[in-house]
N, C-alpha and C positions, 0 to 999 in steps of 0.2 A: 631372675639373674642367677648366674652360676654361684653355687654355694661357696662362701669364703673358706669353709672348711676344706674344700678340695685344694685350694691354693696352699693352705697350711700343710696339708698332707704331702703335696708335691714338694714343698720346700723341705720337709723333713727328709724325704728320700734324696733330694738333690744335695742337701747339706752333708749328708753322710758320705757321698762320693766326692764332693768338692773339697773336703778337708784333707784329702790324701796328698801325698807327694809335695810337702812343703807349702801347702796353701791354707793351712789351718789358721794362720794369723789374721785372715780376713773374716773369720767366723763371727766375732763380735759385731762387726759392721753389718754383715748380712742379717744377723739375728735382730739387730736394732731396726733394720729397714723393713723386715717382714712384719715385725710388731707394729711399726708405724703404718704400713699398708693396711693391716687388719683394722687399725683404728680409723684411717681415712676412708677406706672403701673407694670404689670408683667415683669419679666426679659426676655431678648431675648438672642439669641446666639451671639449678638454683645457685650454683657456684658462679660468681661473677666472671671468672676467667674462662668458664665453659658455657656461658649462657646461650651461645649460638650453636653449640655442638653437643649432640646427644650420643653418648658412647654406650648406650644400652645394648647395641648389637655386639660389641666387644664383651661386655660384662656377662651376657647370657650364653655365649658360645663356649662349649666345653673344650678349650684348647689343651693340648698336652705338650710336654717338652719333647723335642726330637730324640729319637732313639739313636744311640751310637751304632754305627755300622758303616760299611763301605758303600758309597754312592758313586757309581761309575760315570764320571764326566770326563770329557776330553777338552783340550784347549779350543777346539772348533765350536764346542757348545757355548763358549763365551764370546765368540767373535762379534755378535750383534751388540754387545755391551761395552766394546772397547772404543778407543779413539784413534782412528787411522792416522799414522804419522807421529803419534805421541811416544817419545822415548821416556820411559818411566819405570820405577819400581812398582811391581804389582803384587798386592797381597789379597788372596782370594779366600772367602769364607763361604762354605756351603751349609745352608740351614743353621747358620750361626757359629759353625766350627771352622777353624783354620784348616785350609787344604794346602799343604806344602807342595804337592804334586802339580797343582794348577798355578801356584804362585811363582814369581820370577823376580830376581833382583841381581844387581851388579855388586861387586865388592864395595863395601861401605867405608867411608872415611873413619879414622879413629875417633871414638867418642860418639858415634851415631849408631843408634839401635832402631831397627824397624822389624817388627815381627808380631808374633802372637802374644796377646796379653796373658793368656793362660800359662804360657811358658815363662813369661817374664815375672809373673807373680811368684813363681817358685824360685827363680834364679836371680832376680834383680829387685828384691824387696826394698833395698835402701833407696832406689830411685822412685819406686812406686808409692810407698807408704806415705810420704809427706803430701801426696796430691790426690790419691784415689778417694773418691766420695767426699772430698773437701769443698767442692764448688757446686756441683749439681745438688739442688735442695730436695732431699728426700723427706724432709720433715713436713713440707707443705704440698708437695707434688706427688700424687699417688703413683703415677706411672714411673717417675724416677725412683720412688721407693721400691716398686716391684722390680725394676731393672737392677737396683743395687742389691736386693735380696738374692736374685738369681744370677748375678753377674759371674761369668766364668771366662768367656773368651771374647775376643775382639782384637783391635790393633793397639799395639804399644809403640809409640814413636818418641824417641829421645834424641834431641839435637844439641850437641855440646856448644859451649860458648864460641862465638866467632865463626861458626860453620854456616856456609851458604850452600844449600842444595839446589843445583841448577835444574835438575830433572824433577818433575812432580812425583808424588807418591799416590798411587791409585788403590783405594780400598774398595774391593768389589764384593758385595754381599749378594749371593745367589740363593734363591729359594726354589726348591724342586717340588714336583708333584708328590703329594703324600696321601695316604688313604684317609687319615683323620686330620682335622685342623691342628696345626702346631703353632706354638708360640716360641719365639726366640728373643733373647735379651742381649744383643750386641753391646759391648762396652768398649769405647775407645778412649785412650789416654794419650794426650800429646803434651810433651814437656819441651819447651824451647828455652835454652839458656840465653844470656844477654848476647846481643849483636849477631843473632842467627837469622836465617831466612829459609822459608819452605813454602811449597804449594802442595796442598793435599786435596784429593778428589775422593769423595765418599759416594759410591753408587749403590743403589738398591734395585734389583731386577728379579724377574720371575722366569722360570723355564716352564712352569705349568700355569693353569688358569684356575687353580683351586683356592679355597679360603685358607688364609693363615694370618698371623699377627706378628709384625716386627716391632719390638719396643726397644728403641735405640737411645743410648745416652753417650755423648762425647764430651769430655772435659779437656779443654785446651788451656795451657798455662804459657803465656807469651811474655818472655822476659824483657828487660829494659833494652830499648833500641832495636828490638826484633821485629820482623815482618812476616806475617802469615796470610796467605790466601787460601780460603777454604771453600770448596765446592760441595754442595749436597744435591745429588741428582736422583730423583725417585721416579721410576717408570715400571711399576709393578703390575701384577694381575689386577683386573678390574673388580676382583672379589677380595682383594687383600686389604688388611688394615695396617697402617704404619703410623706410629707415634714416635717422633724423634725430638731429642733435646740437644742443642749445642750450647754449652756453657763455656764462655771464654773469659779468662782472667788476664787483664792486660797490665803490664808494667809500665814504668815511666818511658815516655817517648816511643812507645810501640805503635805499630800500624797493623790493623787487621781489616781484611776485606772478606766478606762472606757472600756467596752466591747460592741461591736455592732455586731449583727448577723442579716443579711438581707436575707430573703428567698422569701417572697411573693411580691405582688404588680405588677402593670403594669409599673408605673414610681415611683421610690423611690429616695429621696435625703436625705442623712444624713449629717447634719452639726455638727461637734464637735469642740468647741472653748474654750479651757482652757486658762486662763491668770494666769501665775505664778507671782502674784503681790507682794508676800512677799519673803524675802530672805530665801534660803535653801529649797524651795519647790521641790517636785518631782511629776512627772506626767507620766502615761503610758496610751497610747491610742491604744487599740487593737481591731481588727475588722476582720470579715469574711463575705463575700457576695457571694451568689450563684444564678446564673440566668440561665434561659432557655427560649425557645420559643422566644418571642419578648420583654421580660422584659428589662427594662432600670434601672440600679442602679448606682447612683452617690454618691460618698463618698468625702465630702469636709472637710478637716482638717485644722484648723489654731491654732497653738500652739504659744502663745506669752510669751516670756521670758522678763518680765518687771523689774526683780530684780536680783541681783548677786547670784552666787552659787546655781543655780537651775538646775535640771536634767530632761530631758524628753526623752521618747522613743515612737516611733510609729511603729506598725507592722500591716499591712493590707494585707489580702489575698483574692484573687478573683478566683472563678471557674465559667467559662462561657461556656454555651452550646447553641445549636440551633442557632438562629439569634439574640441572646441577645447582649446587649451592656453594658459595665461597664465603670465607670470613677473613677479614683483616682486623686484627686487634693489636695496635701498636702503642707502646708506652715509652715515653722518655722521662726518666726520673733524674732530676738534678738535685743532688744532695747539698746540704747547707754550706759545706766548704768548697763546693765546686764552682767558684767564681770564674768569670770569663769563659763560660761554656758557650759553645756555638753548635746548635743542634737543629736539624731539619728533617722532617718526616713527610713523605709523599706517597699516597696510594691512588692509583688510577685503575679503573675497571671498565671493561667493555662487555656488555650483555648482548649475545647474539640471538637470543630467543626471548619471547615474552614470559616464559616459565622459569628462566634462569633467575637466580637470586643472589645478591651479595649483601652481607652485613659488614659495614666498615666502622671502626671505632678508634680513631686516632686520639691519643691522650698525652697531655703534658702535666707532670707533677714537679713543680719548681719550688725549691726551698732556699734558693740563693737569690740575690737581688741584682747581680751584675752579669746578665746572660743575654744571649740572642737565641731564641727558640721559636720555631714555626712548625705548623703541621697543616695538612690539608688532604682532602679525599675527593675524587670525582667518580661519577658513574655515568656512562653514556652508551649510546648505540652507534651503529655504523653511520658514517657521514654520507647521506644520500647525494649531496652535491659532488663529493669526491668520486663516488661510484659513477655518477652521471658523466663526470669529466673523463674518466678512464674509458667508459663505454663509448664516448664520442670519439675516442682515439682508436677504436676498433678492437678493444679488449672485451671479452665476454664478461657478463655480470659476475659469474662465479669466480672467474680469475681476478676480476677487479677487487672483489671482496677479499680474496686471499692475499693480494698484494698489500692492501691496507692493513690487514691483520698482521702480516709479517712486519710491516713498518712499525706498527704499534708495539709488538713484542721486541723488535730489534733494539730499542733503547736499553732494555735490560741486558740483552745478549752482547751488545757492543762493549759493555763494561768488563767483560771477561777477556783478560789479556792473553791467555794461553791459546794460541791460534787453533791447534787441533781440537781442543775442547769446544771452543766457540763454533768452529765450522761444523762439527758433528751435531751440536745442539741446534744450530740453524737448520740442518737437514731434518732433524727430528721434528722441530717446530713446523717446517715446511710440509712435512708429511701429514702432520696433524691438520694443517690448513689445506690439504690437497694441492700443495704448491707445485707439484709436478705438472699439473695442467697449465699453470701460468708459464712455466718454462717452455712448454710446447708452443704457446701462442705468442709470446712476447719476442 
């Protein structure tokens, strides 16, 4: 494994530069986080939350922080990662750093801020300090600790009370080809005051096919009666590592819907952790992951019901081919005072090869006595009768399989209400299934 000393040395150099230009107030948080990371170390399969995922490949790779310097990209380089027909504010980050030349936005309403976290740390401390590193748990999660220690840039979104943003915000993280493996620590902070509404799309993509590591943390604070739709779309290099954490703090009567689509990467871990902290909150956690070759995709959900009269729904679907491996670890925690909780968790998986593997572990932890909670998981293969039926109607076997696969994935995609996003994801899924052959024959 990579020597912990190298991370401490890198941190010392990073901290020296990060404290300049009005950013020194974060030093105590970063220092506490690196100390905690050095105590925790990388998780192993002996840790219950990581028992199905071995991160030794990350731990032993000598990643370096990206060098400051001009990377020449044009808007055409981003076309493959956009959503045709989507009118939005777009904030672009290249190798973890904000790129104003590639970003675009329209005039913002009064009280709304959308931009670089690095800039906001220096100019908007009063908005950031009450929330940054207050929700994502770097005391127990090594990757959150590592991100907090090295946090520098990412997106900062602040939406004032009563403001409804009609157009989505697209956060596009692009990784470019580099000589040596790099590590980036994007940090996003979303703060929504009461009675506000927004849709945020966080995309991670690659321009090269090299090894790199994206270690991402997003903290979202959703105020009373506010509505947030959050999309996380990962389609990176098949050699890339991506560990992401979305931590959502929900206020009274708030509504949050999250969508995760995982397609790329060698090893991907998606952590989604909403806490329904206010009475009457609602949360939907929706996801689709598709793996092939030797990809490893780990989906870890923890939904905490901390107040009464809250509802939550989880639906995750996996499609696994080749020698790939998937993980679904879902936990619903109902705290003692969270009476009248209504929670449901469902995980459905389709194995396309005999060598593909899925580990699914739905969990309920209930400490209240007046609740409705259910969970379930299924693992299956292609329905041979359905394939035979389609073939009897003149559809080739490969096309019949693709149609059934697209129908299986479609349940997750149909939950996405922004049409340009849903349509583009349907195209990506169809390409994964070689759906273009179906369109030619049907």
